[in-house]
PyMOL CGO cylinders between C-alpha atoms (Angstrom):
from pymol import cmd
from pymol.cgo import CYLINDER

trace = [
    CYLINDER, -0.01, -0.01, 0.01, 1.35, 3.44, -0.94, 0.3, 1, 1, 1, 1, 1, 1,
    CYLINDER, 1.35, 3.44, -0.94, 1.69, 6.08, 1.71, 0.3, 1, 1, 1, 1, 1, 1,
    CYLINDER, 1.69, 6.08, 1.71, 0.61, 9.70, 1.33, 0.3, 1, 1, 1, 1, 1, 1,
    CYLINDER, 0.61, 9.70, 1.33, 4.26, 10.69, 0.84, 0.3, 1, 1, 1, 1, 1, 1,
    CYLINDER, 4.26, 10.69, 0.84, 4.69, 8.18, -2.00, 0.3, 1, 1, 1, 1, 1, 1,
    CYLINDER, 4.69, 8.18, -2.00, 1.51, 9.42, -3.67, 0.3, 1, 1, 1, 1, 1, 1,
    CYLINDER, 1.51, 9.42, -3.67, 2.87, 12.96, -3.40, 0.3, 1, 1, 1, 1, 1, 1,
    CYLINDER, 2.87, 12.96, -3.40, 6.22, 12.09, -4.94, 0.3, 1, 1, 1, 1, 1, 1,
    CYLINDER, 6.22, 12.09, -4.94, 5.27, 12.32, -8.64, 0.3, 1, 1, 1, 1, 1, 1,
    CYLINDER, 5.27, 12.32, -8.64, 3.51, 15.75, -8.45, 0.3, 1, 1, 1, 1, 1, 1,
    CYLINDER, 3.51, 15.75, -8.45, 6.38, 17.00, -6.25, 0.3, 1, 1, 1, 1, 1, 1,
    CYLINDER, 6.38, 17.00, -6.25, 8.90, 15.88, -8.88, 0.3, 1, 1, 1, 1, 1, 1,
    CYLINDER, 8.90, 15.88, -8.88, 6.90, 17.65, -11.60, 0.3, 1, 1, 1, 1, 1, 1,
    CYLINDER, 6.90, 17.65, -11.60, 6.54, 20.81, -9.47, 0.3, 1, 1, 1, 1, 1, 1,
    CYLINDER, 6.54, 20.81, -9.47, 10.28, 21.07, -8.89, 0.3, 1, 1, 1, 1, 1, 1,
    CYLINDER, 10.28, 21.07, -8.89, 10.99, 20.44, -12.54, 0.3, 1, 1, 1, 1, 1, 1,
    CYLINDER, 10.99, 20.44, -12.54, 8.48, 23.16, -13.50, 0.3, 1, 1, 1, 1, 1, 1,
    CYLINDER, 8.48, 23.16, -13.50, 10.23, 25.61, -11.19, 0.3, 1, 1, 1, 1, 1, 1,
    CYLINDER, 10.23, 25.61, -11.19, 13.60, 24.78, -12.79, 0.3, 1, 1, 1, 1, 1, 1,
    CYLINDER, 13.60, 24.78, -12.79, 12.21, 25.18, -16.33, 0.3, 1, 1, 1, 1, 1, 1,
    CYLINDER, 12.21, 25.18, -16.33, 10.68, 28.55, -15.38, 0.3, 1, 1, 1, 1, 1, 1,
    CYLINDER, 10.68, 28.55, -15.38, 13.88, 29.85, -13.72, 0.3, 1, 1, 1, 1, 1, 1,
    CYLINDER, 13.88, 29.85, -13.72, 12.39, 30.03, -10.22, 0.3, 1, 1, 1, 1, 1, 1,
    CYLINDER, 12.39, 30.03, -10.22, 15.05, 27.46, -9.29, 0.3, 1, 1, 1, 1, 1, 1,
    CYLINDER, 15.05, 27.46, -9.29, 18.37, 28.08, -11.04, 0.3, 1, 1, 1, 1, 1, 1,
    CYLINDER, 18.37, 28.08, -11.04, 21.50, 26.09, -11.82, 0.3, 1, 1, 1, 1, 1, 1,
    CYLINDER, 21.50, 26.09, -11.82, 23.91, 26.12, -8.89, 0.3, 1, 1, 1, 1, 1, 1,
    CYLINDER, 23.91, 26.12, -8.89, 21.13, 26.89, -6.41, 0.3, 1, 1, 1, 1, 1, 1,
    CYLINDER, 21.13, 26.89, -6.41, 21.20, 24.94, -3.14, 0.3, 1, 1, 1, 1, 1, 1,
    CYLINDER, 21.20, 24.94, -3.14, 18.13, 22.84, -2.45, 0.3, 1, 1, 1, 1, 1, 1,
    CYLINDER, 18.13, 22.84, -2.45, 17.45, 22.61, 1.28, 0.3, 1, 1, 1, 1, 1, 1,
    CYLINDER, 17.45, 22.61, 1.28, 15.14, 19.72, 2.10, 0.3, 1, 1, 1, 1, 1, 1,
    CYLINDER, 15.14, 19.72, 2.10, 13.25, 21.59, 4.83, 0.3, 1, 1, 1, 1, 1, 1,
    CYLINDER, 13.25, 21.59, 4.83, 12.72, 24.67, 2.63, 0.3, 1, 1, 1, 1, 1, 1,
    CYLINDER, 12.72, 24.67, 2.63, 11.52, 22.60, -0.29, 0.3, 1, 1, 1, 1, 1, 1,
    CYLINDER, 11.52, 22.60, -0.29, 9.13, 20.67, 1.91, 0.3, 1, 1, 1, 1, 1, 1,
    CYLINDER, 9.13, 20.67, 1.91, 7.70, 23.94, 3.24, 0.3, 1, 1, 1, 1, 1, 1,
    CYLINDER, 7.70, 23.94, 3.24, 7.55, 25.46, -0.24, 0.3, 1, 1, 1, 1, 1, 1,
    CYLINDER, 7.55, 25.46, -0.24, 5.52, 22.62, -1.67, 0.3, 1, 1, 1, 1, 1, 1,
    CYLINDER, 5.52, 22.62, -1.67, 3.52, 21.75, 1.41, 0.3, 1, 1, 1, 1, 1, 1,
    CYLINDER, 3.52, 21.75, 1.41, 4.87, 18.24, 2.00, 0.3, 1, 1, 1, 1, 1, 1,
    CYLINDER, 4.87, 18.24, 2.00, 7.04, 16.35, 4.46, 0.3, 1, 1, 1, 1, 1, 1,
    CYLINDER, 7.04, 16.35, 4.46, 10.77, 15.91, 4.11, 0.3, 1, 1, 1, 1, 1, 1,
    CYLINDER, 10.77, 15.91, 4.11, 10.64, 12.24, 3.18, 0.3, 1, 1, 1, 1, 1, 1,
    CYLINDER, 10.64, 12.24, 3.18, 9.28, 12.61, -0.37, 0.3, 1, 1, 1, 1, 1, 1,
    CYLINDER, 9.28, 12.61, -0.37, 11.59, 15.58, -0.94, 0.3, 1, 1, 1, 1, 1, 1,
    CYLINDER, 11.59, 15.58, -0.94, 14.64, 13.38, -0.20, 0.3, 1, 1, 1, 1, 1, 1,
    CYLINDER, 14.64, 13.38, -0.20, 13.27, 10.67, -2.53, 0.3, 1, 1, 1, 1, 1, 1,
    CYLINDER, 13.27, 10.67, -2.53, 12.72, 13.15, -5.36, 0.3, 1, 1, 1, 1, 1, 1,
    CYLINDER, 12.72, 13.15, -5.36, 16.19, 14.68, -4.97, 0.3, 1, 1, 1, 1, 1, 1,
    CYLINDER, 16.19, 14.68, -4.97, 17.76, 11.21, -5.06, 0.3, 1, 1, 1, 1, 1, 1,
    CYLINDER, 17.76, 11.21, -5.06, 15.79, 10.47, -8.24, 0.3, 1, 1, 1, 1, 1, 1,
    CYLINDER, 15.79, 10.47, -8.24, 16.99, 13.76, -9.77, 0.3, 1, 1, 1, 1, 1, 1,
    CYLINDER, 16.99, 13.76, -9.77, 20.54, 12.90, -8.78, 0.3, 1, 1, 1, 1, 1, 1,
    CYLINDER, 20.54, 12.90, -8.78, 20.20, 9.64, -10.62, 0.3, 1, 1, 1, 1, 1, 1,
    CYLINDER, 20.20, 9.64, -10.62, 18.90, 11.49, -13.69, 0.3, 1, 1, 1, 1, 1, 1,
    CYLINDER, 18.90, 11.49, -13.69, 22.00, 13.69, -13.66, 0.3, 1, 1, 1, 1, 1, 1,
    CYLINDER, 22.00, 13.69, -13.66, 20.80, 17.20, -12.98, 0.3, 1, 1, 1, 1, 1, 1,
    CYLINDER, 20.80, 17.20, -12.98, 20.96, 17.40, -9.20, 0.3, 1, 1, 1, 1, 1, 1,
    CYLINDER, 20.96, 17.40, -9.20, 24.20, 16.93, -7.26, 0.3, 1, 1, 1, 1, 1, 1,
    CYLINDER, 24.20, 16.93, -7.26, 24.13, 15.74, -3.64, 0.3, 1, 1, 1, 1, 1, 1,
    CYLINDER, 24.13, 15.74, -3.64, 27.23, 16.38, -1.52, 0.3, 1, 1, 1, 1, 1, 1,
    CYLINDER, 27.23, 16.38, -1.52, 27.82, 14.95, 1.96, 0.3, 1, 1, 1, 1, 1, 1,
    CYLINDER, 27.82, 14.95, 1.96, 27.17, 17.55, 4.66, 0.3, 1, 1, 1, 1, 1, 1,
    CYLINDER, 27.17, 17.55, 4.66, 26.35, 20.18, 2.04, 0.3, 1, 1, 1, 1, 1, 1,
    CYLINDER, 26.35, 20.18, 2.04, 23.02, 19.02, 0.72, 0.3, 1, 1, 1, 1, 1, 1,
    CYLINDER, 23.02, 19.02, 0.72, 21.78, 19.18, -2.88, 0.3, 1, 1, 1, 1, 1, 1,
    CYLINDER, 21.78, 19.18, -2.88, 22.32, 21.67, -5.66, 0.3, 1, 1, 1, 1, 1, 1,
    CYLINDER, 22.32, 21.67, -5.66, 20.89, 21.95, -9.16, 0.3, 1, 1, 1, 1, 1, 1,
    CYLINDER, 20.89, 21.95, -9.16, 23.66, 21.17, -11.61, 0.3, 1, 1, 1, 1, 1, 1,
    CYLINDER, 23.66, 21.17, -11.61, 24.61, 24.35, -13.49, 0.3, 1, 1, 1, 1, 1, 1,
    CYLINDER, 24.61, 24.35, -13.49, 24.30, 24.44, -17.29, 0.3, 1, 1, 1, 1, 1, 1,
    CYLINDER, 24.30, 24.44, -17.29, 27.42, 22.90, -18.70, 0.3, 1, 1, 1, 1, 1, 1,
    CYLINDER, 27.42, 22.90, -18.70, 28.41, 22.83, -22.40, 0.3, 1, 1, 1, 1, 1, 1,
    CYLINDER, 28.41, 22.83, -22.40, 30.27, 19.53, -22.07, 0.3, 1, 1, 1, 1, 1, 1,
    CYLINDER, 30.27, 19.53, -22.07, 27.32, 17.80, -20.38, 0.3, 1, 1, 1, 1, 1, 1,
    CYLINDER, 27.32, 17.80, -20.38, 24.97, 18.96, -23.12, 0.3, 1, 1, 1, 1, 1, 1,
    CYLINDER, 24.97, 18.96, -23.12, 27.30, 17.72, -25.83, 0.3, 1, 1, 1, 1, 1, 1,
    CYLINDER, 27.30, 17.72, -25.83, 27.62, 14.33, -24.05, 0.3, 1, 1, 1, 1, 1, 1,
    CYLINDER, 27.62, 14.33, -24.05, 23.81, 14.02, -23.88, 0.3, 1, 1, 1, 1, 1, 1,
    CYLINDER, 23.81, 14.02, -23.88, 23.40, 14.80, -27.56, 0.3, 1, 1, 1, 1, 1, 1,
    CYLINDER, 23.40, 14.80, -27.56, 26.04, 12.25, -28.56, 0.3, 1, 1, 1, 1, 1, 1,
    CYLINDER, 26.04, 12.25, -28.56, 23.95, 9.56, -26.86, 0.3, 1, 1, 1, 1, 1, 1,
    CYLINDER, 23.95, 9.56, -26.86, 20.67, 10.91, -28.22, 0.3, 1, 1, 1, 1, 1, 1,
    CYLINDER, 20.67, 10.91, -28.22, 22.12, 10.78, -31.74, 0.3, 1, 1, 1, 1, 1, 1,
    CYLINDER, 22.12, 10.78, -31.74, 22.33, 7.02, -31.23, 0.3, 1, 1, 1, 1, 1, 1,
    CYLINDER, 22.33, 7.02, -31.23, 19.13, 6.41, -29.25, 0.3, 1, 1, 1, 1, 1, 1,
    CYLINDER, 19.13, 6.41, -29.25, 16.64, 8.52, -31.24, 0.3, 1, 1, 1, 1, 1, 1,
    CYLINDER, 16.64, 8.52, -31.24, 17.16, 6.70, -34.58, 0.3, 1, 1, 1, 1, 1, 1,
    CYLINDER, 17.16, 6.70, -34.58, 17.16, 3.38, -32.71, 0.3, 1, 1, 1, 1, 1, 1,
    CYLINDER, 17.16, 3.38, -32.71, 13.67, 4.02, -31.37, 0.3, 1, 1, 1, 1, 1, 1,
    CYLINDER, 13.67, 4.02, -31.37, 12.27, 5.78, -34.43, 0.3, 1, 1, 1, 1, 1, 1,
    CYLINDER, 12.27, 5.78, -34.43, 13.34, 3.01, -36.81, 0.3, 1, 1, 1, 1, 1, 1,
    CYLINDER, 13.34, 3.01, -36.81, 11.63, 0.39, -34.65, 0.3, 1, 1, 1, 1, 1, 1,
    CYLINDER, 11.63, 0.39, -34.65, 8.57, 2.62, -34.32, 0.3, 1, 1, 1, 1, 1, 1,
    CYLINDER, 8.57, 2.62, -34.32, 8.27, 2.99, -38.09, 0.3, 1, 1, 1, 1, 1, 1,
    CYLINDER, 8.27, 2.99, -38.09, 8.01, -0.81, -38.41, 0.3, 1, 1, 1, 1, 1, 1,
    CYLINDER, 8.01, -0.81, -38.41, 5.93, -1.73, -35.36, 0.3, 1, 1, 1, 1, 1, 1,
    CYLINDER, 5.93, -1.73, -35.36, 3.97, 1.23, -34.00, 0.3, 1, 1, 1, 1, 1, 1,
    CYLINDER, 3.97, 1.23, -34.00, 0.23, 0.53, -33.52, 0.3, 1, 1, 1, 1, 1, 1,
    CYLINDER, 0.23, 0.53, -33.52, -2.22, 3.02, -35.08, 0.3, 1, 1, 1, 1, 1, 1,
    CYLINDER, -2.22, 3.02, -35.08, -3.28, 4.37, -31.68, 0.3, 1, 1, 1, 1, 1, 1,
    CYLINDER, -3.28, 4.37, -31.68, 0.25, 5.57, -30.91, 0.3, 1, 1, 1, 1, 1, 1,
    CYLINDER, 0.25, 5.57, -30.91, 0.46, 7.25, -34.32, 0.3, 1, 1, 1, 1, 1, 1,
    CYLINDER, 0.46, 7.25, -34.32, -2.86, 8.99, -33.55, 0.3, 1, 1, 1, 1, 1, 1,
    CYLINDER, -2.86, 8.99, -33.55, -1.46, 10.16, -30.20, 0.3, 1, 1, 1, 1, 1, 1,
    CYLINDER, -1.46, 10.16, -30.20, 1.69, 11.43, -31.95, 0.3, 1, 1, 1, 1, 1, 1,
    CYLINDER, 1.69, 11.43, -31.95, -0.39, 13.44, -34.38, 0.3, 1, 1, 1, 1, 1, 1,
    CYLINDER, -0.39, 13.44, -34.38, -2.51, 14.86, -31.53, 0.3, 1, 1, 1, 1, 1, 1,
    CYLINDER, -2.51, 14.86, -31.53, 0.61, 16.04, -29.66, 0.3, 1, 1, 1, 1, 1, 1,
    CYLINDER, 0.61, 16.04, -29.66, 2.00, 17.56, -32.84, 0.3, 1, 1, 1, 1, 1, 1,
    CYLINDER, 2.00, 17.56, -32.84, -1.27, 19.45, -33.37, 0.3, 1, 1, 1, 1, 1, 1,
    CYLINDER, -1.27, 19.45, -33.37, -0.92, 20.87, -29.83, 0.3, 1, 1, 1, 1, 1, 1,
    CYLINDER, -0.92, 20.87, -29.83, 2.70, 21.82, -30.51, 0.3, 1, 1, 1, 1, 1, 1,
    CYLINDER, 2.70, 21.82, -30.51, 1.75, 23.72, -33.65, 0.3, 1, 1, 1, 1, 1, 1,
    CYLINDER, 1.75, 23.72, -33.65, -0.71, 25.82, -31.67, 0.3, 1, 1, 1, 1, 1, 1,
    CYLINDER, -0.71, 25.82, -31.67, 1.87, 26.98, -29.12, 0.3, 1, 1, 1, 1, 1, 1,
    CYLINDER, 1.87, 26.98, -29.12, 3.38, 30.41, -29.84, 0.3, 1, 1, 1, 1, 1, 1,
    CYLINDER, 3.38, 30.41, -29.84, 7.14, 30.82, -29.88, 0.3, 1, 1, 1, 1, 1, 1,
    CYLINDER, 7.14, 30.82, -29.88, 7.02, 32.80, -26.61, 0.3, 1, 1, 1, 1, 1, 1,
    CYLINDER, 7.02, 32.80, -26.61, 5.73, 29.78, -24.61, 0.3, 1, 1, 1, 1, 1, 1,
    CYLINDER, 5.73, 29.78, -24.61, 8.84, 27.69, -24.75, 0.3, 1, 1, 1, 1, 1, 1,
    CYLINDER, 8.84, 27.69, -24.75, 8.32, 25.93, -21.42, 0.3, 1, 1, 1, 1, 1, 1,
    CYLINDER, 8.32, 25.93, -21.42, 4.99, 24.52, -22.67, 0.3, 1, 1, 1, 1, 1, 1,
    CYLINDER, 4.99, 24.52, -22.67, 6.63, 23.64, -25.97, 0.3, 1, 1, 1, 1, 1, 1,
    CYLINDER, 6.63, 23.64, -25.97, 9.44, 21.68, -24.30, 0.3, 1, 1, 1, 1, 1, 1,
    CYLINDER, 9.44, 21.68, -24.30, 6.97, 19.63, -22.28, 0.3, 1, 1, 1, 1, 1, 1,
    CYLINDER, 6.97, 19.63, -22.28, 5.02, 18.65, -25.39, 0.3, 1, 1, 1, 1, 1, 1,
    CYLINDER, 5.02, 18.65, -25.39, 8.20, 18.03, -27.38, 0.3, 1, 1, 1, 1, 1, 1,
    CYLINDER, 8.20, 18.03, -27.38, 9.27, 15.59, -24.65, 0.3, 1, 1, 1, 1, 1, 1,
    CYLINDER, 9.27, 15.59, -24.65, 5.91, 13.82, -24.92, 0.3, 1, 1, 1, 1, 1, 1,
    CYLINDER, 5.91, 13.82, -24.92, 6.21, 13.64, -28.76, 0.3, 1, 1, 1, 1, 1, 1,
    CYLINDER, 6.21, 13.64, -28.76, 9.60, 11.95, -28.58, 0.3, 1, 1, 1, 1, 1, 1,
    CYLINDER, 9.60, 11.95, -28.58, 8.72, 9.77, -25.62, 0.3, 1, 1, 1, 1, 1, 1,
    CYLINDER, 8.72, 9.77, -25.62, 6.07, 7.97, -27.69, 0.3, 1, 1, 1, 1, 1, 1,
    CYLINDER, 6.07, 7.97, -27.69, 8.84, 6.45, -29.84, 0.3, 1, 1, 1, 1, 1, 1,
    CYLINDER, 8.84, 6.45, -29.84, 10.24, 4.46, -26.91, 0.3, 1, 1, 1, 1, 1, 1,
    CYLINDER, 10.24, 4.46, -26.91, 7.08, 3.89, -24.87, 0.3, 1, 1, 1, 1, 1, 1,
    CYLINDER, 7.08, 3.89, -24.87, 6.16, 0.53, -26.34, 0.3, 1, 1, 1, 1, 1, 1,
    CYLINDER, 6.16, 0.53, -26.34, 9.71, -0.60, -27.22, 0.3, 1, 1, 1, 1, 1, 1,
    CYLINDER, 9.71, -0.60, -27.22, 10.84, -3.94, -25.93, 0.3, 1, 1, 1, 1, 1, 1,
    CYLINDER, 10.84, -3.94, -25.93, 14.11, -2.45, -24.58, 0.3, 1, 1, 1, 1, 1, 1,
    CYLINDER, 14.11, -2.45, -24.58, 12.84, -0.49, -21.60, 0.3, 1, 1, 1, 1, 1, 1,
    CYLINDER, 12.84, -0.49, -21.60, 16.37, -0.19, -20.18, 0.3, 1, 1, 1, 1, 1, 1,
    CYLINDER, 16.37, -0.19, -20.18, 17.29, 1.96, -23.18, 0.3, 1, 1, 1, 1, 1, 1,
    CYLINDER, 17.29, 1.96, -23.18, 13.97, 3.76, -22.91, 0.3, 1, 1, 1, 1, 1, 1,
    CYLINDER, 13.97, 3.76, -22.91, 14.69, 4.72, -19.30, 0.3, 1, 1, 1, 1, 1, 1,
    CYLINDER, 14.69, 4.72, -19.30, 18.12, 6.00, -20.29, 0.3, 1, 1, 1, 1, 1, 1,
    CYLINDER, 18.12, 6.00, -20.29, 16.47, 8.12, -22.99, 0.3, 1, 1, 1, 1, 1, 1,
    CYLINDER, 16.47, 8.12, -22.99, 13.92, 9.55, -20.54, 0.3, 1, 1, 1, 1, 1, 1,
    CYLINDER, 13.92, 9.55, -20.54, 16.61, 10.45, -18.01, 0.3, 1, 1, 1, 1, 1, 1,
    CYLINDER, 16.61, 10.45, -18.01, 18.78, 12.08, -20.68, 0.3, 1, 1, 1, 1, 1, 1,
    CYLINDER, 18.78, 12.08, -20.68, 15.92, 14.11, -22.18, 0.3, 1, 1, 1, 1, 1, 1,
    CYLINDER, 15.92, 14.11, -22.18, 14.83, 15.30, -18.75, 0.3, 1, 1, 1, 1, 1, 1,
    CYLINDER, 14.83, 15.30, -18.75, 18.40, 16.27, -17.91, 0.3, 1, 1, 1, 1, 1, 1,
    CYLINDER, 18.40, 16.27, -17.91, 18.72, 18.07, -21.24, 0.3, 1, 1, 1, 1, 1, 1,
    CYLINDER, 18.72, 18.07, -21.24, 15.56, 20.06, -20.58, 0.3, 1, 1, 1, 1, 1, 1,
    CYLINDER, 15.56, 20.06, -20.58, 16.93, 21.12, -17.20, 0.3, 1, 1, 1, 1, 1, 1,
    CYLINDER, 16.93, 21.12, -17.20, 20.35, 22.00, -18.67, 0.3, 1, 1, 1, 1, 1, 1,
    CYLINDER, 20.35, 22.00, -18.67, 18.66, 23.97, -21.48, 0.3, 1, 1, 1, 1, 1, 1,
    CYLINDER, 18.66, 23.97, -21.48, 16.26, 25.87, -19.24, 0.3, 1, 1, 1, 1, 1, 1,
    CYLINDER, 16.26, 25.87, -19.24, 18.30, 29.07, -19.74, 0.3, 1, 1, 1, 1, 1, 1,
    CYLINDER, 18.30, 29.07, -19.74, 18.51, 28.65, -23.50, 0.3, 1, 1, 1, 1, 1, 1,
    CYLINDER, 18.51, 28.65, -23.50, 15.98, 29.97, -25.98, 0.3, 1, 1, 1, 1, 1, 1,
    CYLINDER, 15.98, 29.97, -25.98, 14.88, 28.22, -29.16, 0.3, 1, 1, 1, 1, 1, 1,
    CYLINDER, 14.88, 28.22, -29.16, 15.27, 30.65, -32.06, 0.3, 1, 1, 1, 1, 1, 1,
    CYLINDER, 15.27, 30.65, -32.06, 12.19, 31.43, -34.19, 0.3, 1, 1, 1, 1, 1, 1,
    CYLINDER, 12.19, 31.43, -34.19, 13.81, 29.75, -37.20, 0.3, 1, 1, 1, 1, 1, 1,
    CYLINDER, 13.81, 29.75, -37.20, 14.63, 26.58, -35.22, 0.3, 1, 1, 1, 1, 1, 1,
    CYLINDER, 14.63, 26.58, -35.22, 11.16, 26.60, -33.66, 0.3, 1, 1, 1, 1, 1, 1,
    CYLINDER, 11.16, 26.60, -33.66, 9.59, 26.45, -37.13, 0.3, 1, 1, 1, 1, 1, 1,
    CYLINDER, 9.59, 26.45, -37.13, 12.07, 23.85, -38.32, 0.3, 1, 1, 1, 1, 1, 1,
    CYLINDER, 12.07, 23.85, -38.32, 11.25, 21.59, -35.37, 0.3, 1, 1, 1, 1, 1, 1,
    CYLINDER, 11.25, 21.59, -35.37, 7.57, 21.67, -36.21, 0.3, 1, 1, 1, 1, 1, 1,
    CYLINDER, 7.57, 21.67, -36.21, 8.24, 20.97, -39.87, 0.3, 1, 1, 1, 1, 1, 1,
    CYLINDER, 8.24, 20.97, -39.87, 10.53, 18.05, -39.03, 0.3, 1, 1, 1, 1, 1, 1,
    CYLINDER, 10.53, 18.05, -39.03, 7.88, 16.65, -36.73, 0.3, 1, 1, 1, 1, 1, 1,
    CYLINDER, 7.88, 16.65, -36.73, 5.41, 16.77, -39.60, 0.3, 1, 1, 1, 1, 1, 1,
    CYLINDER, 5.41, 16.77, -39.60, 7.88, 14.99, -41.85, 0.3, 1, 1, 1, 1, 1, 1,
    CYLINDER, 7.88, 14.99, -41.85, 8.37, 12.32, -39.20, 0.3, 1, 1, 1, 1, 1, 1,
    CYLINDER, 8.37, 12.32, -39.20, 4.66, 11.71, -38.86, 0.3, 1, 1, 1, 1, 1, 1,
    CYLINDER, 4.66, 11.71, -38.86, 4.28, 11.32, -42.60, 0.3, 1, 1, 1, 1, 1, 1,
    CYLINDER, 4.28, 11.32, -42.60, 7.21, 8.86, -42.78, 0.3, 1, 1, 1, 1, 1, 1,
    CYLINDER, 7.21, 8.86, -42.78, 5.92, 6.88, -39.83, 0.3, 1, 1, 1, 1, 1, 1,
    CYLINDER, 5.92, 6.88, -39.83, 2.39, 6.66, -41.24, 0.3, 1, 1, 1, 1, 1, 1,
    CYLINDER, 2.39, 6.66, -41.24, 3.92, 5.21, -44.43, 0.3, 1, 1, 1, 1, 1, 1,
    CYLINDER, 3.92, 5.21, -44.43, 6.15, 2.80, -42.48, 0.3, 1, 1, 1, 1, 1, 1,
    CYLINDER, 6.15, 2.80, -42.48, 9.06, 4.40, -44.34, 0.3, 1, 1, 1, 1, 1, 1,
    CYLINDER, 9.06, 4.40, -44.34, 11.97, 3.46, -42.11, 0.3, 1, 1, 1, 1, 1, 1,
    CYLINDER, 11.97, 3.46, -42.11, 14.65, 4.98, -44.31, 0.3, 1, 1, 1, 1, 1, 1,
    CYLINDER, 14.65, 4.98, -44.31, 12.87, 8.36, -44.50, 0.3, 1, 1, 1, 1, 1, 1,
    CYLINDER, 12.87, 8.36, -44.50, 12.09, 8.36, -40.77, 0.3, 1, 1, 1, 1, 1, 1,
    CYLINDER, 12.09, 8.36, -40.77, 15.77, 7.62, -40.02, 0.3, 1, 1, 1, 1, 1, 1,
    CYLINDER, 15.77, 7.62, -40.02, 16.91, 10.50, -42.23, 0.3, 1, 1, 1, 1, 1, 1,
    CYLINDER, 16.91, 10.50, -42.23, 14.50, 12.97, -40.62, 0.3, 1, 1, 1, 1, 1, 1,
    CYLINDER, 14.50, 12.97, -40.62, 15.22, 12.05, -37.00, 0.3, 1, 1, 1, 1, 1, 1,
    CYLINDER, 15.22, 12.05, -37.00, 19.00, 12.33, -37.55, 0.3, 1, 1, 1, 1, 1, 1,
    CYLINDER, 19.00, 12.33, -37.55, 18.54, 15.74, -39.13, 0.3, 1, 1, 1, 1, 1, 1,
    CYLINDER, 18.54, 15.74, -39.13, 16.21, 16.70, -36.29, 0.3, 1, 1, 1, 1, 1, 1,
    CYLINDER, 16.21, 16.70, -36.29, 18.61, 15.80, -33.45, 0.3, 1, 1, 1, 1, 1, 1,
    CYLINDER, 18.61, 15.80, -33.45, 21.61, 17.31, -35.26, 0.3, 1, 1, 1, 1, 1, 1,
    CYLINDER, 21.61, 17.31, -35.26, 19.71, 20.57, -35.86, 0.3, 1, 1, 1, 1, 1, 1,
    CYLINDER, 19.71, 20.57, -35.86, 18.77, 20.87, -32.21, 0.3, 1, 1, 1, 1, 1, 1,
    CYLINDER, 18.77, 20.87, -32.21, 22.38, 20.32, -31.16, 0.3, 1, 1, 1, 1, 1, 1,
    CYLINDER, 22.38, 20.32, -31.16, 23.65, 22.99, -33.60, 0.3, 1, 1, 1, 1, 1, 1,
    CYLINDER, 23.65, 22.99, -33.60, 21.06, 25.50, -32.32, 0.3, 1, 1, 1, 1, 1, 1,
    CYLINDER, 21.06, 25.50, -32.32, 21.89, 24.75, -28.71, 0.3, 1, 1, 1, 1, 1, 1,
    CYLINDER, 21.89, 24.75, -28.71, 25.65, 24.94, -29.32, 0.3, 1, 1, 1, 1, 1, 1,
    CYLINDER, 25.65, 24.94, -29.32, 25.26, 28.40, -30.87, 0.3, 1, 1, 1, 1, 1, 1,
    CYLINDER, 25.26, 28.40, -30.87, 23.35, 29.57, -27.81, 0.3, 1, 1, 1, 1, 1, 1,
    CYLINDER, 23.35, 29.57, -27.81, 25.95, 28.12, -25.46, 0.3, 1, 1, 1, 1, 1, 1,
    CYLINDER, 25.95, 28.12, -25.46, 28.77, 29.96, -27.25, 0.3, 1, 1, 1, 1, 1, 1,
    CYLINDER, 28.77, 29.96, -27.25, 26.85, 33.22, -27.32, 0.3, 1, 1, 1, 1, 1, 1,
    CYLINDER, 26.85, 33.22, -27.32, 26.14, 33.01, -23.59, 0.3, 1, 1, 1, 1, 1, 1,
    CYLINDER, 26.14, 33.01, -23.59, 29.72, 31.94, -22.74, 0.3, 1, 1, 1, 1, 1, 1,
    CYLINDER, 29.72, 31.94, -22.74, 28.58, 28.86, -20.84, 0.3, 1, 1, 1, 1, 1, 1,
    CYLINDER, 28.58, 28.86, -20.84, 31.67, 26.97, -19.60, 0.3, 1, 1, 1, 1, 1, 1,
    CYLINDER, 31.67, 26.97, -19.60, 32.64, 23.46, -20.68, 0.3, 1, 1, 1, 1, 1, 1,
    CYLINDER, 32.64, 23.46, -20.68, 32.85, 21.62, -17.39, 0.3, 1, 1, 1, 1, 1, 1,
    CYLINDER, 32.85, 21.62, -17.39, 33.28, 18.03, -18.55, 0.3, 1, 1, 1, 1, 1, 1,
    CYLINDER, 33.28, 18.03, -18.55, 35.23, 18.05, -21.76, 0.3, 1, 1, 1, 1, 1, 1,
    CYLINDER, 35.23, 18.05, -21.76, 38.78, 19.04, -22.55, 0.3, 1, 1, 1, 1, 1, 1,
]
cmd.load_cgo(trace, "trace")
């Protein structure tokens, strides 16, 4: 039987993520368990569980006797994430093009329709829906170990990229590439889907790299 604290854990996780995406909690900021519990109206036990989960996902650091901090945006970490996503995204999309049931394709199109209605100014809402769009590719995959790695990496990337803005040109390109993916997937065209998803991930990395250089974000993990 789940306790009240366990039931509260998922919305607490989402609430902390939302505050990171919005900038109310920033990279490098210390996360005191007692203050977070008071802020979100919960006990300290689920806060500790959520912070441990976020540590495992790579965007919260927990230091003995110093507590937890949100990992600052780091150019090297973002590049590392993209290098893995460049392998995982085609892996899932190619399988999806062959085996996806019609109901998942319908859900994909519904999410894309929502994305296309979001104005460029509402990037937090866009990132949430973009995550949902891509998550569909791995949801029914037989390799849920790889799927969990993907989810953790994409969540970490969204946290790392919270300070970065998607340019208007890239925003439109993302929506167009999503449309191309849907068409290829509906046709079970594995080769076309593979081409589009590789272009899609590469384009996002180029855009993010340009932002990182413009903002002078340090490279903390690569030489």
